[in-house]
C-alpha positions in Angstrom: 0.0 0.0 0.0 1.2 3.4 -0.9 2.0 5.8 2.0 -0.4 8.4 0.6 -3.2 5.9 0.4 -2.7 5.4 4.1 -2.9 9.1 4.6 -6.2 9.3 2.9 -7.6 6.4 4.9 -6.4 8.0 8.2 -8.0 11.3 7.2 -11.3 9.7 6.5 -11.2 7.8 9.8 -10.4 10.9 11.7 -13.3 12.8 10.1 -15.7 9.9 10.6 -14.8 9.3 14.3 -14.0 12.8 15.5 -16.3 15.1 13.6 -19.5 14.8 15.7 -18.0 15.1 19.2 -15.7 18.0 18.3 -18.6 19.7 16.5 -20.8 19.4 19.5 -18.0 20.8 21.7 -17.3 23.7 19.5 -21.0 24.6 19.0 -21.6 24.5 22.7 -19.0 27.3 23.1 -21.1 29.5 20.8 -19.4 29.1 17.4 -21.5 28.7 14.3 -21.5 25.6 12.1 -19.1 26.8 9.4 -16.5 28.1 11.8 -16.6 24.8 13.7 -16.2 22.7 10.5 -13.2 24.9 9.5 -11.5 24.3 12.8 -12.2 20.6 12.6 -10.7 20.5 9.1 -7.6 22.3 10.3 -7.2 19.8 13.2 -7.6 16.9 10.8 -5.0 18.3 8.4 -2.5 18.9 11.3 -3.1 15.4 12.7 -2.6 13.7 9.3 0.6 15.7 8.7 2.0 14.7 12.1 1.0 11.0 11.7 2.5 11.0 8.2 5.8 12.6 9.3 6.4 10.8 12.6 4.7 7.4 12.3 4.1 6.4 8.7 7.5 7.4 7.4 9.2 5.1 10.0 6.9 2.2 9.3 6.8 2.2 5.5 
């Protein structure tokens, strides 16, 4: 499996698992839906970058 395919799978899993709880948390603080989704997207991008750099490069 290509390392970038693993990145895509990890990103989809992070969005599927973490979107709803983080969205509820951010909206309970008073943020609107669009701002909350942008913040979640940035969190997912940073997590995928860190997982790619520190974990996947060493494994594959």
